[in-house]
LUMGU-367669 format. One record per residue: residue number from 0; residue in one letter; x, z, y of N, C-alpha, C in turn. Coordinates in Angstrom, 3 decimals, m for minus. Example, Ala and Ser with C-alpha at 12.3 -4.5 7.8 and 13.67 -1.06 7.14 Angstrom:
+-----+------+----------+----------+----------+----------+----------+----------+----------+----------+----------+
:  nr : rest :     n.xx :     n.zz :     n.yy :    ca.xx :    ca.zz :    ca.yy :     c.xx :     c.zz :     c.yy :
+-----+------+----------+----------+----------+----------+----------+----------+----------+----------+----------+
:   0 :    A :   13.190 :    7.800 :   m5.690 :   12.300 :    7.800 :   m4.500 :   13.200 :    7.800 :   m3.300 :
:   1 :    S :   12.850 :    7.080 :   m2.250 :   13.670 :    7.140 :   m1.060 :   12.900 :    7.870 :    0.030 :
+-----+------+----------+----------+----------+----------+----------+----------+----------+----------+----------+
END
This chain:
+-----+------+----------+----------+----------+----------+----------+----------+----------+----------+----------+
:  nr : rest :     n.xx :     n.zz :     n.yy :    ca.xx :    ca.zz :    ca.yy :     c.xx :     c.zz :     c.yy :
+-----+------+----------+----------+----------+----------+----------+----------+----------+----------+----------+
:   0 :    M :  m18.921 :   m7.457 :   43.159 :  m18.534 :   m7.665 :   42.079 :  m16.934 :   m8.646 :   42.779 :
:   1 :    Q :  m17.498 :   m9.256 :   44.065 :  m16.526 :   m9.427 :   45.441 :  m15.666 :   m8.623 :   45.439 :
:   2 :    L :  m15.872 :   m7.092 :   46.112 :  m14.985 :   m6.243 :   46.255 :  m13.907 :   m5.901 :   45.245 :
:   3 :    H :  m14.449 :   m5.905 :   44.112 :  m13.621 :   m5.900 :   42.614 :  m12.623 :   m6.840 :   42.770 :
:   4 :    V :  m12.981 :   m8.150 :   42.808 :  m11.806 :   m9.343 :   42.897 :  m10.971 :   m9.090 :   43.762 :
:   5 :    L :  m11.263 :   m8.493 :   45.310 :  m10.564 :   m8.345 :   46.511 :   m9.376 :   m7.396 :   46.041 :
:   6 :    A :  m10.138 :   m6.072 :   45.664 :   m9.460 :   m5.164 :   45.282 :   m7.968 :   m5.374 :   44.352 :
:   7 :    F :   m8.453 :   m6.191 :   43.021 :   m7.771 :   m6.477 :   42.082 :   m6.367 :   m7.603 :   42.643 :
:   8 :    A :   m6.813 :   m8.312 :   43.290 :   m5.770 :   m9.284 :   44.034 :   m5.007 :   m8.866 :   44.843 :
:   9 :    S :   m5.257 :   m7.486 :   45.554 :   m4.516 :   m6.897 :   46.254 :   m3.613 :   m6.135 :   45.330 :
:  10 :    A :   m4.258 :   m5.356 :   44.767 :   m3.034 :   m4.447 :   43.669 :   m2.239 :   m5.278 :   42.488 :
:  11 :    V :   m2.415 :   m6.069 :   42.833 :   m1.258 :   m7.275 :   41.685 :   m0.711 :   m8.360 :   42.654 :
:  12 :    K :   m0.665 :   m7.843 :   43.864 :   m0.152 :   m8.847 :   45.096 :   m0.659 :   m9.893 :   44.541 :
:  13 :    L :   m1.184 :  m10.713 :   44.280 :   m1.949 :  m12.059 :   44.430 :   m1.544 :  m12.754 :   45.519 :
:  14 :    D :   m1.106 :  m14.001 :   45.767 :   m0.782 :  m14.563 :   46.860 :   m1.858 :  m15.332 :   46.958 :
:  15 :    V :   m2.870 :  m14.963 :   47.601 :   m4.063 :  m15.931 :   47.667 :   m3.822 :  m17.318 :   48.172 :
:  16 :    D :   m3.420 :  m17.240 :   49.802 :   m2.851 :  m18.802 :   49.896 :   m1.976 :  m19.781 :   49.220 :
:  17 :    A :   m1.293 :  m19.235 :   48.221 :   m0.537 :  m19.872 :   47.350 :   m1.419 :  m20.439 :   46.006 :
:  18 :    C :   m2.754 :  m19.971 :   46.357 :   m3.316 :  m20.570 :   44.841 :   m4.491 :  m21.600 :   45.325 :
:  19 :    M :   m4.227 :  m21.462 :   47.135 :   m5.206 :  m21.964 :   47.542 :   m5.067 :  m23.961 :   47.656 :
:  20 :    S :   m5.621 :  m24.724 :   47.565 :   m5.389 :  m26.190 :   47.855 :   m4.189 :  m26.325 :   49.281 :
:  21 :    D :   m3.676 :  m27.322 :   48.758 :   m2.995 :  m28.036 :   50.081 :   m4.223 :  m28.500 :   51.274 :
:  22 :    K :   m4.959 :  m28.835 :   50.602 :   m6.110 :  m29.438 :   52.336 :   m7.017 :  m28.632 :   52.292 :
:  23 :    E :   m6.877 :  m28.013 :   53.533 :   m7.503 :  m27.199 :   54.103 :   m9.330 :  m27.480 :   54.065 :
:  24 :    D :   m9.687 :  m28.249 :   54.225 :  m10.823 :  m29.092 :   54.490 :  m11.293 :  m28.955 :   52.959 :
:  25 :    A :  m10.710 :  m29.358 :   51.848 :  m11.007 :  m29.834 :   50.348 :  m11.581 :  m28.371 :   49.769 :
:  26 :    P :  m12.472 :  m28.390 :   49.067 :  m13.151 :  m27.099 :   48.124 :  m12.788 :  m26.904 :   46.959 :
:  27 :    A :  m12.305 :  m25.431 :   46.943 :  m11.991 :  m25.058 :   45.772 :  m12.675 :  m25.441 :   44.705 :
:  28 :    P :  m12.254 :  m26.243 :   43.113 :  m13.575 :  m26.409 :   42.808 :  m14.012 :  m24.924 :   41.862 :
:  29 :    A :  m15.224 :  m25.111 :   41.050 :  m15.918 :  m23.520 :   40.844 :  m15.273 :  m23.409 :   39.497 :
:  30 :    P :  m14.905 :  m22.453 :   39.157 :  m14.406 :  m21.780 :   37.885 :  m15.919 :  m22.293 :   36.538 :
:  31 :    S :  m15.126 :  m22.502 :   35.448 :  m16.281 :  m22.721 :   34.510 :  m17.100 :  m21.537 :   34.252 :
:  32 :    P :  m17.882 :  m21.529 :   33.465 :  m18.340 :  m20.109 :   33.102 :  m17.708 :  m19.395 :   32.306 :
:  33 :    D :  m16.539 :  m20.234 :   31.533 :  m16.025 :  m19.144 :   30.665 :  m15.087 :  m18.766 :   31.459 :
:  34 :    V :  m14.433 :  m19.389 :   32.116 :  m13.273 :  m18.796 :   32.736 :  m13.961 :  m17.649 :   34.028 :
:  35 :    T :  m14.954 :  m17.739 :   34.303 :  m16.238 :  m16.721 :   35.155 :  m15.950 :  m15.770 :   34.126 :
:  36 :    Q :  m16.011 :  m15.714 :   32.950 :  m16.540 :  m14.268 :   31.963 :  m15.082 :  m14.117 :   31.710 :
:  37 :    A :  m13.941 :  m15.073 :   31.392 :  m13.027 :  m14.175 :   31.199 :  m11.966 :  m13.075 :   32.054 :
:  38 :    W :  m12.602 :  m13.502 :   33.710 :  m12.079 :  m13.223 :   34.403 :  m12.980 :  m11.666 :   34.809 :
:  39 :    V :  m14.343 :  m11.876 :   34.290 :  m14.788 :  m10.773 :   34.815 :  m14.263 :   m9.680 :   33.340 :
:  40 :    N :  m14.139 :   m9.677 :   32.174 :  m14.013 :   m9.068 :   31.213 :  m12.535 :   m8.627 :   31.302 :
:  41 :    L :  m11.679 :   m9.201 :   31.675 :  m10.044 :   m8.873 :   32.001 :  m10.157 :   m8.265 :   33.429 :
:  42 :    M :  m10.988 :   m8.006 :   34.616 :  m11.471 :   m6.482 :   35.125 :  m11.985 :   m5.417 :   34.898 :
:  43 :    R :  m13.031 :   m5.779 :   34.166 :  m13.404 :   m4.553 :   33.412 :  m12.636 :   m3.881 :   32.280 :
:  44 :    A :  m11.671 :   m5.035 :   31.563 :  m10.574 :   m3.918 :   30.830 :   m9.935 :   m2.927 :   31.452 :
:  45 :    Q :   m9.424 :   m3.648 :   32.181 :   m8.516 :   m3.259 :   33.353 :   m8.794 :   m2.296 :   33.658 :
:  46 :    Q :   m9.962 :   m1.908 :   34.250 :  m10.065 :   m0.519 :   34.984 :  m10.650 :    0.162 :   33.938 :
:  47 :    R :  m11.365 :   m0.236 :   33.040 :  m11.660 :    0.624 :   31.375 :  m10.586 :    1.638 :   31.214 :
:  48 :    L :   m9.385 :    0.886 :   30.936 :   m8.527 :    1.271 :   29.908 :   m7.618 :    2.021 :   31.097 :
:  49 :    L :   m7.535 :    1.640 :   32.058 :   m6.517 :    2.391 :   33.413 :   m7.253 :    3.715 :   33.517 :
:  50 :    A :   m8.650 :    4.043 :   33.511 :   m9.347 :    5.328 :   33.595 :   m9.596 :    5.692 :   32.440 :
:  51 :    L :   m8.820 :    5.175 :   31.152 :   m8.948 :    6.220 :   29.944 :   m7.598 :    6.846 :   29.718 :
:  52 :    I :   m6.565 :    5.893 :   30.055 :   m5.179 :    6.558 :   29.998 :   m4.784 :    7.725 :   31.066 :
:  53 :    E :   m5.446 :    7.176 :   32.382 :   m5.390 :    8.592 :   33.607 :   m5.750 :    9.823 :   32.816 :
:  54 :    H :   m6.811 :    9.632 :   32.198 :   m7.846 :   10.730 :   32.021 :   m6.971 :   11.646 :   30.813 :
:  55 :    D :   m6.269 :   10.745 :   29.971 :   m5.504 :   11.224 :   28.520 :   m4.249 :   12.149 :   29.379 :
:  56 :    L :   m3.500 :   11.261 :   30.422 :   m2.344 :   11.649 :   31.224 :   m2.938 :   13.347 :   31.987 :
:  57 :    K :   m4.454 :   13.294 :   32.390 :   m4.695 :   14.453 :   33.415 :   m5.038 :   15.822 :   32.197 :
:  58 :    A :   m5.674 :   15.314 :   31.253 :   m6.071 :   16.207 :   29.889 :   m4.539 :   16.551 :   29.779 :
:  59 :    A :   m3.583 :   16.246 :   29.280 :   m2.009 :   16.898 :   28.856 :   m1.392 :   17.654 :   30.056 :
:  60 :    G :   m1.695 :   17.431 :   31.248 :   m1.667 :   18.566 :   32.266 :   m0.426 :   17.786 :   32.974 :
:  61 :    L :   m0.574 :   16.476 :   32.852 :    0.700 :   15.462 :   33.580 :    0.637 :   14.620 :   34.497 :
:  62 :    P :    1.254 :   14.054 :   35.488 :    0.868 :   13.243 :   37.004 :   m0.307 :   11.799 :   36.446 :
:  63 :    G :   m0.577 :   11.117 :   37.368 :   m0.878 :    9.730 :   36.469 :    0.122 :    9.031 :   36.919 :
:  64 :    L :   m0.210 :    7.432 :   36.213 :    0.400 :    6.310 :   35.988 :    1.552 :    6.214 :   37.075 :
:  65 :    G :    0.924 :    6.548 :   38.306 :    1.993 :    5.676 :   39.401 :    3.345 :    6.343 :   39.339 :
:  66 :    W :    2.902 :    7.812 :   38.951 :    4.286 :    8.606 :   39.183 :    5.321 :    7.790 :   37.639 :
:  67 :    Y :    4.651 :    7.318 :   36.539 :    5.353 :    7.150 :   35.573 :    5.831 :    5.684 :   35.764 :
:  68 :    D :    5.125 :    4.941 :   36.269 :    6.088 :    3.637 :   36.665 :    7.168 :    3.562 :   37.839 :
:  69 :    V :    7.044 :    4.678 :   38.937 :    8.462 :    4.705 :   39.404 :    9.104 :    5.161 :   38.856 :
:  70 :    L :    8.847 :    6.286 :   37.763 :   10.019 :    7.413 :   37.297 :   10.764 :    5.820 :   35.980 :
:  71 :    W :    9.837 :    5.158 :   35.194 :   10.015 :    4.100 :   34.350 :   10.885 :    3.373 :   35.207 :
:  72 :    E :   10.669 :    2.698 :   36.321 :   11.352 :    1.709 :   37.028 :   12.940 :    1.932 :   37.726 :
:  73 :    L :   13.051 :    3.461 :   38.188 :   14.012 :    4.091 :   37.924 :   14.964 :    4.356 :   36.965 :
:  74 :    S :   14.512 :    4.384 :   35.910 :   15.088 :    4.949 :   34.731 :   16.069 :    4.052 :   34.163 :
:  75 :    R :   15.216 :    2.520 :   34.681 :   16.236 :    1.320 :   33.975 :   16.631 :    0.469 :   34.509 :
:  76 :    A :   16.807 :    1.049 :   35.876 :   17.550 :    0.370 :   36.652 :   19.001 :    0.862 :   37.037 :
:  77 :    H :   20.232 :   m0.188 :   37.201 :   21.286 :    0.240 :   36.949 :   21.888 :    1.143 :   37.930 :
:  78 :    G :   22.249 :    2.745 :   37.527 :   22.410 :    3.783 :   37.887 :   21.540 :    4.601 :   38.291 :
:  79 :    G :   20.324 :    3.882 :   37.738 :   19.105 :    5.078 :   37.868 :   18.508 :    4.912 :   39.336 :
:  80 :    R :   18.800 :    4.065 :   40.379 :   18.735 :    4.526 :   41.351 :   18.114 :    2.893 :   42.309 :
:  81 :    L :   17.428 :    2.771 :   42.813 :   16.601 :    1.244 :   43.761 :   16.171 :    1.610 :   44.830 :
:  82 :    R :   16.860 :    0.716 :   46.214 :   15.464 :    1.176 :   47.406 :   14.393 :    0.988 :   46.850 :
:  83 :    P :   13.877 :    1.582 :   48.200 :   12.300 :    1.696 :   48.211 :   11.150 :    0.585 :   47.882 :
:  84 :    F :   11.700 :   m0.816 :   48.550 :   11.451 :   m1.960 :   48.883 :   11.478 :   m2.679 :   46.700 :
:  85 :    E :   12.667 :   m2.456 :   46.142 :   12.509 :   m2.670 :   45.317 :   11.783 :   m1.958 :   43.721 :
:  86 :    I :   11.233 :   m0.732 :   44.532 :   10.224 :   m0.331 :   43.340 :    9.238 :   m0.761 :   44.101 :
:  87 :    E :    8.681 :   m0.974 :   45.023 :    7.486 :   m1.572 :   45.647 :    6.883 :   m3.489 :   45.066 :
:  88 :    E :    8.499 :   m3.740 :   44.640 :    8.098 :   m5.079 :   43.663 :    7.980 :   m4.821 :   42.379 :
:  89 :    R :    8.759 :   m3.939 :   42.208 :    8.395 :   m4.020 :   40.413 :    7.123 :   m3.023 :   39.997 :
:  90 :    T :    6.545 :   m2.629 :   40.858 :    5.109 :   m1.474 :   40.505 :    4.102 :   m2.488 :   41.354 :
:  91 :    L :    2.896 :   m1.734 :   41.025 :    1.912 :   m2.736 :   41.725 :    1.449 :   m1.491 :   42.697 :
:  92 :    L :    2.129 :   m0.567 :   43.305 :    2.198 :    0.192 :   44.190 :    2.432 :   m0.134 :   45.475 :
:  93 :    A :    1.385 :    0.205 :   46.840 :    1.365 :   m0.513 :   47.902 :    2.758 :    0.042 :   48.570 :
:  94 :    Q :    3.217 :   m0.188 :   49.875 :    4.421 :    0.452 :   50.055 :    4.028 :    1.493 :   50.957 :
:  95 :    Y :    2.072 :    1.993 :   51.813 :    2.006 :    3.292 :   52.292 :    1.982 :    3.916 :   51.282 :
:  96 :    N :    1.655 :    3.695 :   50.005 :    1.604 :    4.574 :   49.128 :    2.764 :    4.932 :   48.256 :
:  97 :    L :    3.503 :    4.100 :   48.041 :    4.579 :    4.275 :   47.356 :    5.275 :    5.399 :   48.311 :
:  98 :    S :    5.520 :    4.942 :   49.719 :    6.321 :    6.482 :   51.228 :    6.068 :    7.559 :   50.097 :
:  99 :    R :    4.350 :    7.798 :   50.445 :    4.095 :    9.194 :   50.252 :    4.343 :    9.571 :   48.726 :
: 100 :    L :    4.270 :    9.014 :   47.497 :    4.943 :    9.171 :   46.560 :    6.091 :    9.420 :   46.217 :
: 101 :    I :    6.875 :    9.151 :   47.119 :    8.380 :    9.387 :   46.521 :    8.428 :   10.682 :   47.239 :
: 102 :    D :    7.406 :   10.799 :   48.195 :    7.943 :   11.966 :   48.748 :    7.327 :   13.374 :   47.744 :
: 103 :    R :    6.400 :   13.149 :   47.396 :    6.052 :   14.048 :   46.373 :    7.447 :   14.149 :   45.316 :
: 104 :    L :    7.433 :   12.956 :   44.352 :    8.900 :   12.856 :   43.505 :    9.829 :   13.536 :   43.534 :
: 105 :    E :    9.809 :   13.715 :   45.180 :   11.420 :   14.408 :   45.700 :   11.172 :   15.707 :   45.813 :
: 106 :    R :   10.050 :   16.204 :   46.437 :    9.581 :   17.714 :   46.379 :    9.494 :   18.181 :   45.050 :
: 107 :    E :    9.107 :   17.420 :   43.633 :    9.506 :   18.084 :   42.587 :   10.510 :   18.256 :   42.393 :
: 108 :    G :   11.471 :   17.273 :   42.754 :   12.403 :   17.210 :   42.189 :   13.230 :   15.776 :   41.215 :
: 109 :    L :   12.189 :   15.256 :   41.309 :   12.101 :   14.604 :   39.696 :   12.982 :   13.015 :   40.548 :
: 110 :    V :   13.096 :   13.279 :   41.730 :   14.120 :   12.057 :   42.606 :   14.847 :   12.653 :   43.332 :
: 111 :    E :   15.562 :   11.702 :   44.205 :   16.335 :   12.456 :   45.195 :   16.783 :   11.163 :   45.865 :
: 112 :    R :   17.044 :   11.264 :   47.230 :   17.128 :   10.229 :   47.897 :   18.624 :   10.115 :   48.643 :
: 113 :    Q :   19.253 :    9.215 :   48.405 :   20.725 :    8.917 :   48.900 :   21.221 :    8.048 :   49.691 :
: 114 :    V :   22.173 :    8.415 :   50.693 :   22.386 :    7.379 :   51.951 :   23.427 :    6.002 :   50.898 :
: 115 :    F :   23.025 :    5.409 :   51.785 :   23.863 :    3.813 :   50.938 :   25.051 :    4.477 :   52.189 :
: 116 :    D :   26.533 :    4.033 :   50.633 :   27.780 :    4.162 :   51.494 :   27.980 :    3.434 :   51.828 :
: 117 :    D :   27.582 :    2.075 :   52.085 :   28.038 :    1.147 :   53.557 :   27.642 :    1.031 :   54.764 :
: 118 :    D :   26.259 :    1.584 :   54.677 :   25.870 :    1.462 :   56.171 :   25.227 :    2.577 :   56.284 :
: 119 :    G :   24.614 :    3.204 :   55.811 :   24.239 :    4.771 :   56.431 :   22.846 :    4.998 :   56.689 :
: 120 :    R :   22.447 :    3.604 :   57.087 :   21.029 :    3.389 :   57.392 :   19.730 :    3.676 :   56.150 :
: 121 :    G :   20.051 :    3.082 :   55.329 :   19.068 :    2.810 :   54.315 :   19.891 :    4.133 :   52.707 :
: 122 :    R :   18.255 :    3.620 :   52.297 :   18.457 :    5.044 :   51.328 :   18.283 :    4.585 :   49.710 :
: 123 :    W :   18.795 :    4.872 :   48.719 :   18.479 :    4.704 :   47.897 :   17.213 :    5.746 :   47.360 :
: 124 :    V :   16.730 :    5.389 :   46.175 :   15.950 :    6.408 :   45.108 :   16.322 :    6.823 :   44.276 :
: 125 :    V :   17.017 :    7.836 :   43.900 :   17.753 :    8.108 :   42.440 :   17.187 :    8.912 :   41.935 :
: 126 :    I :   16.672 :    8.454 :   40.467 :   16.062 :    9.752 :   39.128 :   16.952 :   10.952 :   38.956 :
: 127 :    T :   16.138 :   11.793 :   38.823 :   17.053 :   12.870 :   38.310 :   17.172 :   13.058 :   36.995 :
: 128 :    E :   17.357 :   14.515 :   36.427 :   17.594 :   14.037 :   35.094 :   16.044 :   14.897 :   34.510 :
: 129 :    K :   15.682 :   15.862 :   35.527 :   14.268 :   16.319 :   35.728 :   13.305 :   15.168 :   35.871 :
: 130 :    G :   13.609 :   14.199 :   36.603 :   12.447 :   12.676 :   36.229 :   12.692 :   12.154 :   34.801 :
: 131 :    R :   13.747 :   12.319 :   34.452 :   13.666 :   11.358 :   33.222 :   13.085 :   12.147 :   32.320 :
: 132 :    A :   13.306 :   13.434 :   32.157 :   12.561 :   14.730 :   31.411 :   10.861 :   14.492 :   31.238 :
: 133 :    L :   10.692 :   14.320 :   32.261 :    9.323 :   14.185 :   32.780 :    8.750 :   12.506 :   32.013 :
: 134 :    R :    9.645 :   11.963 :   32.447 :    8.952 :   10.572 :   32.400 :    9.175 :   10.465 :   30.693 :
: 135 :    S :   10.072 :   11.118 :   29.958 :    9.687 :   10.898 :   28.738 :    8.906 :   11.887 :   27.850 :
: 136 :    T :    8.114 :   12.784 :   28.584 :    7.279 :   13.357 :   27.976 :    5.916 :   12.673 :   28.499 :
: 137 :    M :    5.877 :   11.978 :   29.510 :    4.761 :   11.035 :   30.127 :    4.734 :    9.686 :   28.635 :
: 138 :    W :    5.736 :    9.459 :   28.567 :    5.600 :    8.056 :   27.918 :    5.097 :    8.905 :   26.009 :
: 139 :    D :    5.376 :    9.883 :   25.715 :    4.690 :   10.237 :   24.523 :    3.009 :   10.246 :   24.760 :
: 140 :    V :    2.296 :   10.737 :   25.406 :    1.652 :   10.705 :   25.505 :    0.626 :    9.212 :   26.187 :
: 141 :    Y :    1.282 :    8.915 :   26.836 :    1.133 :    7.474 :   27.254 :    1.309 :    6.233 :   26.488 :
: 142 :    A :    1.797 :    6.515 :   24.835 :    2.536 :    5.564 :   24.265 :    0.905 :    6.044 :   23.119 :
: 143 :    R :    0.489 :    7.408 :   23.211 :   m0.321 :    7.665 :   22.027 :   m2.059 :    6.903 :   22.796 :
: 144 :    A :   m2.020 :    7.379 :   24.229 :   m2.963 :    6.828 :   24.688 :   m3.295 :    5.017 :   24.252 :
: 145 :    I :   m1.778 :    4.499 :   24.980 :   m2.363 :    2.787 :   24.276 :   m2.481 :    2.522 :   23.051 :
: 146 :    A :   m2.026 :    3.218 :   22.302 :   m2.235 :    2.931 :   20.414 :   m3.870 :    4.009 :   20.323 :
: 147 :    K :   m4.584 :    4.346 :   21.200 :   m5.653 :    5.125 :   21.259 :   m6.888 :    3.614 :   21.591 :
: 148 :    H :   m6.293 :    3.390 :   22.740 :   m7.428 :    2.648 :   23.268 :   m7.209 :    1.379 :   23.698 :
: 149 :    V :   m5.850 :    0.596 :   22.820 :   m5.599 :   m0.913 :   22.945 :   m5.533 :   m1.238 :   21.276 :
: 150 :    G :   m4.687 :   m0.210 :   20.897 :   m4.164 :   m0.189 :   19.610 :   m5.025 :   m0.686 :   18.538 :
: 151 :    A :   m6.053 :    0.575 :   18.751 :   m6.958 :    0.822 :   17.612 :   m8.052 :    0.015 :   17.453 :
: 152 :    R :   m8.107 :   m0.488 :   18.646 :   m9.189 :   m1.903 :   18.659 :   m8.800 :   m3.041 :   18.882 :
: 153 :    L :   m7.519 :   m3.751 :   18.380 :   m6.778 :   m4.758 :   18.330 :   m5.716 :   m4.856 :   17.724 :
: 154 :    P :   m6.338 :   m5.465 :   16.549 :   m4.934 :   m5.797 :   15.748 :   m3.642 :   m6.287 :   16.084 :
: 155 :    D :   m2.681 :   m6.380 :   15.780 :   m1.304 :   m6.741 :   15.856 :   m1.401 :   m8.134 :   15.943 :
: 156 :    A :   m2.034 :   m9.155 :   15.471 :   m1.807 :  m10.593 :   16.043 :   m2.848 :  m10.751 :   16.666 :
: 157 :    G :   m4.188 :  m10.491 :   17.269 :   m4.755 :  m10.212 :   18.146 :   m3.999 :   m9.557 :   19.475 :
: 158 :    A :   m3.102 :   m8.925 :   19.671 :   m2.856 :   m7.909 :   20.219 :   m1.475 :   m9.314 :   20.867 :
: 159 :    A :   m0.625 :   m9.655 :   19.909 :    0.002 :  m10.810 :   20.555 :   m0.594 :  m12.078 :   21.037 :
: 160 :    Q :   m1.621 :  m12.332 :   20.764 :   m2.353 :  m13.632 :   21.064 :   m2.680 :  m13.261 :   22.968 :
: 161 :    L :   m3.123 :  m12.184 :   22.413 :   m3.439 :  m11.541 :   24.512 :   m2.722 :  m11.368 :   25.261 :
: 162 :    A :   m1.387 :  m10.838 :   24.078 :    0.038 :  m11.034 :   25.651 :    0.238 :  m12.802 :   26.050 :
: 163 :    D :    0.181 :  m13.085 :   24.959 :    0.296 :  m14.651 :   25.231 :   m0.274 :  m15.314 :   26.065 :
: 164 :    L :   m1.600 :  m15.265 :   25.935 :   m2.539 :  m15.662 :   26.757 :   m2.283 :  m15.318 :   28.380 :
: 165 :    L :   m2.310 :  m13.465 :   27.923 :   m2.108 :  m13.589 :   29.570 :   m1.307 :  m13.460 :   30.346 :
: 166 :    S :    0.305 :  m13.648 :   29.430 :    1.378 :  m14.074 :   30.117 :    1.346 :  m15.836 :   30.678 :
: 167 :    R :    0.244 :  m16.404 :   30.481 :   m0.021 :  m18.026 :   30.819 :   m0.245 :  m17.471 :   32.136 :
: 168 :    L :   m1.014 :  m16.342 :   32.941 :   m1.499 :  m16.088 :   34.466 :   m0.532 :  m15.257 :   35.004 :
: 169 :    L :    0.713 :  m15.333 :   35.082 :    1.691 :  m14.408 :   35.951 :    2.382 :  m15.368 :   36.325 :
+-----+------+----------+----------+----------+----------+----------+----------+----------+----------+----------+
END
């Protein structure tokens, strides 16, 4: 269980130090059984739902959610472009994974790298029309997967309540 907690904390870029007490010698209070169970259920639900959605994308012959996340962030950015560190900040992808993913997206013609006009050293990552089309195709499958794996099990009122509860953790 501890490995899953650490992996999730890394994936969501939790700043563990920020969550710790100011006093280094003060022990952290133990979570209540209800809080611990909420954490376990959250981790299990996250892993299960991601696996199911990834499976649905793969079954449709589409790439995984990492591709969608990058293309989504680029498509909604001003001018369809972001710097790599901005993509990293907006997604759950670590920098080393993101660099390789951007390389693959570029090889597929889904994004282009463009030099900054002002200094020539940095690069923009810019979504192409082919990238926009793939994101749209992926969304069709992704949306159905969300409806199937979440919406079919959780009525709208329950979904709104869950969204509200989870927003308190952000």
